[in-house]
N, C-alpha and C positions, 0 to 999 in steps of 0.2 A: 508209328507203332508206338504203343504204351510200354513204358518201362517196368518190367515185372522182376521182383526179387528172386533171383535164381540161385538154387543151392549149389554147393560145391559138387555134390553128387551128379547133378544135372549136368553141369559144365563138363565134368569128367567123362560122362557118357557121350556128350556131343563130340568132345575131342577124340575120344576112342573111335567113335564111328567115322569121323573125318579121316583118321588114320586108315581105317579099314576100307573105306569107299575111295579114298584118294581124291575127293573133290569137295572142298569146303563149301563152295556155292550151293551145290546139290544138297548137302546135308543141311545147310542153313535154311534153304526154301522148305525142305521137308518138315522142319521144326518151326516154320514161321518166324525166323530170326534174320537179321541182316548178316551178310558174309563178313562185313567190317567187325561186328561184335564177336564172331567166332574168332576171326584172326587176332583180335586183341586178347581174348581169353588164351589163345595158343601162345602168343608172345609173353604173357605173363607167366604161363605154366613153364616155358623155356627158362625165363629169368629165375624162377624158383628152383628149377633143376629137377622138378618132378611134377607130375600131374597130380598125384595123390598126396594130400597133406597128411602129416603125421597125426596119430590119435592124441588126444588130450591127456588121457589118464597115463601116468607115469610108467607103470609097469608094462602096459600095452605099448606104449611108445618106445620103451627100451627094447622089447622083443622085436618090434618092427624095425628099428635102427640096426639091430644085430642081423636080422634077415637081409636087410638091404646091403649091409657091409659084407656078409658072406656071398650074396649074389654078385656084388661088384668085384670081390676078390676072385671068384671063379671066372667071370667074364675077363678080368685083367690076365689071369693065367692063360686063358684060351688065346687072347690077342697076342700075348708074348710068344706063344708057341707058333702062331701063324707068322708073326714077323720073323721069327728065327728060321722057320722053313722058307720063307721068301729070301731071306739073306743068303741061305745055303743054295737055293736055286740060282741066284744071281752070281754067286761065286763060281758055281759050275759052269754057268753060261759064259762067263768071262774067260775061264780056263779053255773052253772049247774054242771061243773066238780067237784067243791068243794062238792056240795050236793050228787053227785053220789059216791064220794070217800072221805068221811070224814077222817080226819087225826086222 
């Protein structure tokens, strides 16, 4: 297979399609790529921490960073609520267990 210069946008589309389909080999075949190439793109994307690179222009870059930070903060708050709910459920279950099986 010949090596073609592939844009970041193309790689992002392929990785997104892999996430949607759930089968890297199938998506790779569909686009005439090797599965190992797609897997290496995925590893690099995971190392970067994001699939989408930041824009080059300073003002656009700052706006994008602010949006990502806001999204992360919202997600973090949601996860904290979920953990708190689970901790409460565990505490209640422990109390019920201790009432049913006194020592």
